[in-house]
C-alpha positions in Angstrom: 186.7 100.8 55.1 183.5 99.5 53.6 181.4 101.8 55.9 183.4 104.9 54.8 182.8 104.0 51.1 179.1 103.4 51.8 178.8 106.8 53.5 180.6 108.5 50.7 178.3 106.9 48.1 175.2 108.1 50.0 176.5 111.7 50.2 177.3 111.6 46.5 173.8 110.4 45.7 172.1 113.1 47.7 174.2 115.8 45.9 173.3 114.3 42.6 169.6 114.4 43.4 169.7 118.0 44.6 171.6 119.1 41.5 169.1 117.4 39.2 166.1 119.4 40.6 164.4 121.3 37.7 163.3 124.9 37.5 160.1 125.9 39.3 157.1 126.0 37.0 154.9 129.0 36.3 151.8 129.8 38.5 148.7 128.2 37.0 145.6 130.2 36.1 143.2 131.4 38.8 140.3 129.1 39.5 136.6 130.1 39.1 135.0 132.0 41.9 132.9 129.7 44.1 129.1 130.2 44.4 127.9 132.7 47.1 126.7 131.4 50.4 123.1 131.8 51.5 122.0 135.2 52.8 122.0 135.8 56.5 118.9 136.4 58.5 117.3 139.9 58.4 118.4 142.3 61.1 115.8 143.7 63.7 113.5 146.6 62.5 114.7 150.1 63.3 112.8 152.4 65.7 109.9 154.4 64.2 110.7 157.9 63.1 109.2 161.0 64.6 105.9 162.3 63.1 106.0 165.2 60.8 105.3 168.7 62.1 101.8 168.8 60.7 100.7 165.4 62.1 98.7 166.8 64.9 98.6 170.6 64.2 95.1 171.9 63.5 93.4 174.8 61.7 90.0 176.1 62.8 88.0 178.4 60.7 85.0 180.6 61.6 84.0 181.4 58.1 82.5 184.8 57.4 81.0 186.2 60.6 80.2 189.4 62.5 81.3 190.5 66.0 78.9 190.9 68.8 77.4 194.4 69.5 80.3 195.3 71.9 82.9 194.4 69.2 84.1 191.2 70.8 83.9 187.8 69.2 84.1 184.2 70.5 84.7 181.1 68.4 85.9 177.5 68.9 84.9 173.9 68.9 82.8 172.0 71.4 82.3 168.4 72.6 86.0 167.7 73.0 87.1 164.2 73.9 89.4 163.8 76.9 92.4 163.4 74.6 91.5 166.6 72.6 91.0 168.5 75.9 94.4 167.5 77.1 96.1 168.3 73.7 94.4 171.7 73.3 95.2 172.7 76.9 99.0 172.3 76.2 99.2 173.8 72.7 100.4 177.1 71.2 97.6 179.1 69.6 97.9 181.6 66.7 95.0 183.7 65.5 94.5 185.5 62.1 91.6 187.7 61.0 90.9 187.8 57.3 89.9 191.2 55.9 90.4 192.7 52.5 91.7 189.3 51.3 94.6 189.4 53.8 95.2 187.5 57.0 96.1 189.8 59.8 98.0 188.3 62.8 96.9 189.0 66.3 97.6 190.7 68.6 97.7 193.6 66.1 95.9 196.0 63.8 93.3 194.9 61.2 92.2 197.0 58.3 88.6 196.8 57.3 88.9 199.2 54.3 87.9 202.8 53.8 90.1 203.9 56.7 88.4 201.7 59.2 91.0 200.1 61.6 90.7 198.0 64.8 93.3 196.6 67.1 92.7 193.2 68.7 94.2 190.9 71.2 92.8 187.5 72.2 92.5 185.0 75.0 92.0 181.3 74.7 91.4 178.2 76.8 89.4 175.1 77.4 86.2 175.1 79.5 83.3 172.7 79.8 84.7 170.4 77.0 84.9 173.5 74.7 88.0 175.1 73.2 87.4 178.8 72.7 89.2 181.9 71.4 87.8 185.3 72.3 88.8 188.4 70.3 89.0 191.6 72.3 89.1 195.0 70.6 91.6 197.3 72.2 91.4 200.4 69.9 89.6 201.6 66.8 89.7 204.4 64.3 86.2 205.7 64.8 85.7 208.5 67.2 83.3 206.7 69.6 83.4 205.2 73.1 82.3 201.7 72.2 84.1 199.4 69.8 82.4 199.2 66.4 80.8 196.1 65.0 83.1 194.5 62.4 82.6 191.9 59.7 85.3 189.3 59.3 85.9 187.4 56.0 87.2 184.6 58.2 89.0 184.0 61.5 91.7 181.3 61.3 93.0 179.7 64.5 96.2 177.6 64.1 96.8 175.2 67.0 100.3 173.8 67.4 100.9 171.1 70.0 103.8 171.9 72.4 105.7 168.8 71.2 105.9 170.3 67.7 106.7 173.9 68.7 110.2 173.1 69.9 111.0 171.3 66.7 110.0 174.1 64.3 112.5 176.2 62.5 113.2 179.4 64.4 113.1 181.3 61.1 109.3 180.7 60.5 107.4 184.0 60.2 104.4 183.3 62.4 102.9 186.6 61.5 102.3 185.3 58.0 99.4 182.8 57.9 100.5 181.2 54.6 104.1 180.7 55.7 103.0 179.3 59.0 100.7 176.6 57.7 103.3 175.7 55.0 105.9 175.2 57.8 103.4 172.9 59.5 102.7 170.9 56.4 99.1 171.9 56.4 96.8 173.2 53.7 93.4 174.8 53.5 91.9 171.4 52.7 92.5 170.4 56.3 90.6 173.2 57.9 88.1 172.3 60.6 85.0 174.5 60.9 84.4 176.1 64.3 81.4 178.0 65.4 80.6 181.3 67.1 80.1 180.8 70.8 77.7 183.1 72.7 78.9 184.2 76.1 79.1 180.8 77.6 82.3 181.6 79.5 82.1 181.6 83.3 83.2 184.8 84.9 
């Protein structure tokens, strides 16, 4: 009998404790943000970017000059290093004759004023550590068998390494000298002077 009364008393006490539990309090304010941890180590450096288009393109200028007696003209640069020889042998070459203040693209017709016209093509190459461009007259306005002597205000040769040609915009107008050098990131301040070469080429 005593055990039953004791058990009853325990159960009653537990019920009383549960029923006396108060309401849950409100959530307290948010604590201050902790200080930031130390920065992690720097990541590895990225790969170098590609050089710009004009990084190894080149302009060669003859300055004012006159053709040989047969109407041809040879210009270029000598004493090439082995590296320059290799580069120039694998480059695209563009040629422009300046006459009347205008650069005329070759192959093509060049006006020398007062109705005088000449049509030129050109060949180029590397021989005996010399890079050369030879201008060859193919037609002229004068009624004569031999090509007339012409005076150029300038001959500009634009050399574009093969690695650059494939990356250039297909919309570039290569017949326009100014647009061509602008697309290559070049200016007239970066012109290298060439010289007239006198029939040194091997036949």
